[in-house]
C-alpha positions as CSV (number, residue, x, y, z in Angstrom):
1,M,183.7,111.5,104.3
2,E,182.4,114.8,102.8
3,I,179.2,113.0,101.6
4,K,178.5,111.7,105.1
5,E,179.0,115.2,106.5
6,K,176.6,116.6,103.9
7,E,174.0,113.9,104.7
8,Q,174.3,114.6,108.4
9,T,173.9,118.4,107.7
10,T,170.7,117.7,105.6
11,I,169.2,115.6,108.4
12,W,169.8,118.2,111.0
13,Y,168.5,120.9,108.7
14,R,165.3,119.0,108.2
15,F,165.0,118.5,111.9
16,F,165.5,122.2,112.5
17,V,162.9,123.2,109.9
18,K,160.3,120.7,111.1
19,Y,160.3,121.6,114.8
20,F,160.9,125.3,114.1
21,F,157.7,125.6,112.1
22,I,155.8,123.4,114.6
23,G,156.8,125.8,117.4
24,L,155.9,128.8,115.2
25,S,152.5,127.3,114.4
26,L,151.7,126.8,118.1
27,I,152.6,130.4,118.8
28,L,150.2,131.6,116.0
29,L,147.4,129.4,117.3
30,F,147.8,130.9,120.7
31,I,147.7,134.4,119.2
32,I,144.5,133.6,117.2
33,Y,142.9,132.1,120.3
34,D,143.8,135.0,122.5
35,I,142.6,137.7,120.1
36,E,139.6,136.1,118.4
37,I,138.3,132.8,119.9
38,K,138.7,133.8,123.6
39,K,136.0,136.5,123.2
40,L,133.4,134.0,122.0
41,L,133.7,131.8,125.1
42,N,132.6,134.4,127.6
43,N,129.3,132.5,128.0
44,Y,131.0,129.1,128.1
45,L,133.0,129.1,131.3
46,F,133.9,125.5,131.3
47,W,135.3,125.6,127.8
48,Q,136.9,128.9,128.5
49,K,138.9,127.5,131.5
50,F,139.8,124.3,129.7
51,L,141.0,126.1,126.6
52,N,142.8,128.7,128.7
53,I,144.8,125.9,130.3
54,F,145.4,124.1,126.9
55,F,146.6,127.3,125.1
56,S,148.8,128.3,128.1
57,V,150.6,125.0,127.6
58,I,150.9,125.8,123.9
59,Y,152.1,129.3,124.7
60,I,155.0,127.7,126.7
61,L,155.6,124.8,124.3
62,G,155.8,126.9,121.1
63,P,158.8,129.2,122.0
64,S,160.5,126.2,123.7
65,L,160.4,124.2,120.4
66,I,161.8,127.1,118.5
67,V,164.6,127.7,120.9
68,A,165.4,124.0,121.2
69,S,165.4,123.5,117.4
70,I,167.8,126.5,116.9
71,F,170.1,125.4,119.7
72,T,170.1,121.7,118.6
73,F,170.9,122.7,115.0
74,S,173.6,125.1,116.2
75,I,175.4,122.6,118.4
76,E,175.5,120.1,115.5
77,S,176.9,122.5,113.0
78,K,180.6,122.3,112.3
79,N,181.3,125.9,112.8
80,F,179.6,125.9,116.2
81,I,181.6,122.8,117.3
82,E,184.9,124.4,116.2
83,Y,184.0,127.6,118.0
84,I,183.3,125.8,121.3
85,K,186.4,123.7,120.8
86,D,188.5,126.7,120.3
87,K,187.1,128.4,123.4
88,I,187.6,125.3,125.6
89,E,191.2,124.9,124.3
90,K,192.0,128.6,125.1
91,T,190.5,128.2,128.6
92,M,192.3,125.0,129.3
93,I,195.8,126.5,128.6
94,K,195.2,129.7,130.5
95,K,197.5,130.1,133.5
96,E,194.5,130.9,135.7
97,F,192.9,127.6,134.9
98,L,196.1,125.6,135.4
99,D,196.8,127.3,138.7
100,K,193.6,126.0,140.1
101,L,194.6,122.4,139.5
102,N,196.0,120.4,142.4
103,D,199.3,118.6,142.1
104,V,197.6,115.3,141.2
105,D,195.7,116.9,138.3
106,K,198.7,118.7,137.1
107,R,200.7,115.5,137.1
108,E,197.9,113.8,135.1
109,A,197.8,116.7,132.6
110,L,201.6,116.4,132.1
111,R,201.3,112.6,131.8
112,R,198.7,113.0,129.0
113,I,200.8,115.6,127.2
114,L,204.2,114.0,127.5
115,S,203.5,110.3,127.5
116,P,204.0,108.4,124.2
117,S,201.4,106.4,122.4
118,N,200.4,102.9,123.4
119,E,202.3,101.6,120.4
120,K,205.5,103.1,121.8
121,Y,204.8,101.5,125.2
122,Q,204.4,98.1,123.5
123,L,207.7,98.5,121.7
124,F,209.6,100.0,124.7
125,S,208.0,98.7,127.9
126,N,210.5,100.5,130.1
127,I,210.1,103.9,128.5
128,K,207.2,104.6,130.9
129,N,209.6,104.9,133.7
130,Y,211.6,107.5,131.8
131,F,208.5,109.6,131.2
132,E,207.4,109.3,134.8
133,E,210.8,110.5,135.9
134,T,210.6,113.4,133.5
135,I,207.2,114.4,134.9
136,T,208.5,114.2,138.4
137,K,211.4,116.4,137.6
138,S,209.1,118.9,135.8
139,M,206.8,119.0,138.8
140,T,209.6,119.8,141.2
141,L,211.5,122.2,138.9
142,F,210.8,125.3,140.9
143,D,210.7,123.7,144.3
144,C,214.5,124.2,144.4
145,S,216.7,127.1,143.6
146,F,217.9,127.9,140.1
147,K,220.6,130.2,138.9
148,S,221.4,132.6,136.1
149,H,224.2,135.1,135.0
150,F,226.6,132.2,135.5
151,T,230.2,132.8,134.4
152,V,233.5,130.9,135.1
153,D,236.8,132.7,134.3
154,V,239.9,130.5,134.5
155,N,243.6,131.4,134.2
156,A,245.7,128.3,133.6
157,M,249.4,128.5,134.6
158,I,252.3,126.6,135.9
159,K,252.9,126.9,139.7
160,D,255.3,124.9,141.8
161,D,255.8,122.6,138.7
162,K,252.1,121.8,138.6
163,V,249.3,123.0,136.3
164,C,247.2,125.4,138.3
165,L,243.7,126.6,137.4
166,E,242.8,129.9,139.1
167,E,239.0,130.2,138.8
168,T,236.5,132.9,139.5
169,L,232.8,131.8,139.6
170,C,230.0,134.4,139.4
171,Q,226.3,133.5,139.5
172,R,222.9,134.8,140.5
173,L,221.2,132.3,142.8
174,Y,217.3,132.5,143.0
175,K,215.1,131.4,145.9
176,G,213.1,128.3,145.5
177,K,209.9,127.1,147.1
178,N,211.7,126.2,150.4
179,G,214.1,129.2,150.3
180,F,217.7,129.3,149.0
181,E,219.7,126.1,148.2
182,Q,223.2,125.9,149.6
183,I,226.1,127.6,147.9
184,I,228.0,124.5,146.6
185,F,231.2,124.1,144.6
186,G,233.7,121.3,144.4
187,F,236.6,119.6,142.6
188,Y,238.1,116.3,141.8
189,E,240.8,115.6,144.4
190,S,244.5,115.6,143.4
191,D,247.7,115.3,145.3
192,I,247.6,119.0,146.2
193,E,244.4,120.2,148.0
194,P,242.5,123.1,146.3
195,E,243.3,126.5,147.6
196,F,240.4,128.6,148.8
197,I,240.8,132.3,148.0
198,S,237.6,134.1,148.8
199,A,233.8,133.9,148.7
200,H,231.1,136.6,148.8
201,Y,227.4,136.8,148.5
202,T,225.3,140.0,148.0
203,P,221.5,140.1,148.5
204,Q,219.4,141.9,146.0
205,N,220.2,145.7,146.5
206,G,222.1,144.8,149.6
207,K,225.7,144.8,150.9
208,S,228.3,142.2,150.1
209,N,228.9,139.5,152.8
210,Q,232.2,137.6,153.0
211,I,232.1,133.9,153.7
212,P,235.2,132.7,155.6
213,K,236.7,129.3,154.6
214,D,235.8,127.7,157.9
215,A,232.1,128.6,157.3
216,F,232.0,126.0,154.5
217,K,231.1,122.4,155.3
218,I,233.6,120.1,153.6
219,T,232.4,116.7,152.2
220,R,234.6,114.1,150.5
221,G,233.5,111.2,148.4
222,E,234.5,108.6,145.9
223,E,232.7,107.5,142.7
224,E,232.5,103.9,141.5
225,S,235.2,104.6,139.0
226,G,237.6,105.5,141.8
227,I,237.6,109.2,141.2
228,K,237.6,111.2,144.4
229,W,236.1,114.5,144.9
230,I,235.8,117.3,147.6
231,M,232.7,119.5,148.0
232,Y,232.3,122.8,149.8
233,S,228.8,123.9,150.9
234,F,227.4,126.9,152.8
235,D,223.9,127.4,154.1
236,I,222.5,130.8,153.1
237,P,220.9,132.6,156.1
238,K,217.2,132.2,156.3
239,S,216.8,135.8,157.2
240,I,217.5,136.9,153.6
241,E,214.2,137.7,152.1
242,T,215.3,138.9,148.6
243,E,214.4,136.9,145.5
244,F,218.0,136.3,144.6
245,I,221.6,136.8,145.7
246,S,224.8,137.3,143.7
247,V,227.6,135.0,144.5
248,I,231.4,135.3,143.7
249,I,233.8,132.5,144.5
250,K,237.6,132.4,143.8
251,H,239.8,129.4,144.3
252,K,242.7,127.5,142.8
253,E,242.9,123.8,141.9
254,Y,246.1,121.9,141.0
255,G,246.7,119.1,138.6
256,Y,249.8,117.2,137.5
257,D,253.1,118.4,136.2
258,H,251.9,118.7,132.6
259,W,248.1,118.6,132.5
260,Q,244.9,119.4,134.4
261,L,241.2,118.8,133.6
262,F,238.8,121.6,134.2
263,A,235.4,120.1,134.9
264,Y,232.1,121.6,135.8
265,K,228.8,119.9,136.4
266,T,225.7,121.9,137.4
267,M,223.9,120.9,140.6
268,I,220.8,123.0,140.1
269,P,219.0,124.3,136.9
270,S,221.0,127.1,135.3
271,E,219.9,129.6,132.8
272,G,222.9,129.7,130.6
273,I,226.7,129.6,131.3
274,K,229.9,131.2,130.0
275,V,233.2,129.5,130.6
276,T,236.5,131.3,129.5
277,I,239.9,129.7,129.9
278,N,243.1,131.6,129.3
279,C,246.4,129.7,129.1
280,I,249.9,130.9,129.9
281,D,253.3,129.3,130.6
282,N,253.4,127.1,127.5
283,L,249.9,125.6,128.3
284,I,247.3,125.1,125.6
285,I,243.8,123.8,125.2
286,K,244.0,120.1,124.3
287,E,240.5,118.7,124.3
288,R,237.0,119.8,125.3
289,L,233.8,117.9,125.9
290,I,230.2,119.1,126.6
291,F,227.8,116.9,128.5
292,D,224.8,118.3,126.8
293,N,223.4,119.1,123.3
294,E,226.5,120.7,121.8
295,K,224.4,122.5,119.1
296,N,223.1,124.8,121.8
297,Y,226.6,126.1,122.7
298,N,228.9,128.7,121.1
299,I,232.5,127.5,121.1
300,Y,235.5,129.6,120.2
301,V,239.1,128.4,120.3
302,S,241.9,130.8,119.4
303,E,244.3,129.7,116.6
304,D,247.2,129.3,119.1
305,K,244.8,127.2,121.4
306,K,245.7,129.5,124.3
307,R,242.1,130.6,124.9
308,I,238.7,128.9,124.7
309,E,235.2,130.4,125.3
310,I,232.1,128.1,125.7
311,S,228.7,129.7,126.2
312,T,225.0,129.1,125.9
313,S,221.9,131.0,126.8
314,Q,219.8,127.8,127.0
315,W,218.7,126.2,130.2
316,I,221.2,123.6,131.6
317,S,219.7,120.7,133.5
318,P,221.3,119.3,136.7
319,G,224.0,116.7,135.8
320,N,225.0,118.5,132.5
321,G,228.3,120.2,132.3
322,I,231.6,121.0,130.5
323,S,235.1,119.6,130.7
324,V,238.3,121.1,129.1
325,L,241.7,119.5,129.2
326,V,244.6,121.9,129.6
327,A,248.1,120.6,129.0
328,K,251.6,121.6,128.0
329,K,252.3,121.8,124.3
């Protein structure tokens, strides 16, 4: 490989030298004609005009050959190619350049970056659908809202002979392309309906606004597994122009006489989460499960299993979440 590169370099060097000196010779000929020969043709008008035209062409051709030979040699040199390649790569990844691409070109750029090789496509024919779905999610990531500063504090206790989870959710909800998403929270349904305590939202540098229970839209549903759930949603006023709002929600959910499952699944992208559960009344942490890459999470369980803390500063994708089983000893 190195021998071929040296041979190629030699060929281009010879090409450069050859045409460089031809161009230089033509320039010298023009200078000689212009200084010495031109004076001798004052009495020969025909030849003077003819040679003037001829050497005018030489005057143009000579410098052109020199410039062309230098440029041709430069673009074929390895250092020059690497220099241009580096400049193009830096330009291509600049935000200013990417911002000018339309959605179709951005999607194609993502497809070329993320898509696997043809060999992978041949081995896993359906993997293309997975990557197309990933690209679509990436393209629409900031069309919707996302949240940060998300914490869930839970006190687990026995109330009316049932395991009760008293929960406080705090989060900062950011505006998306089409404004704010709804404030949404929900539970798996049990024999006792969840108890709504309070809900507030505070615009950036604004005053706190209470959300009454009857302002929430209630939706019920059932999964294929037979598990039923109840969802509360509230439309944030379109008049709010701040970039984010802070939301605090307090409620209670009830389980069975000896256990209850705390479950959380994010509906929109979330920058981190911290869940803290404190147990009283002979309750302890029995099991926990993270529906995500557990290596990204810090998990602390006290020796008496009365307290658990689960946290991460990584982004959490919609559909991921945490579940913790609280039960009597």
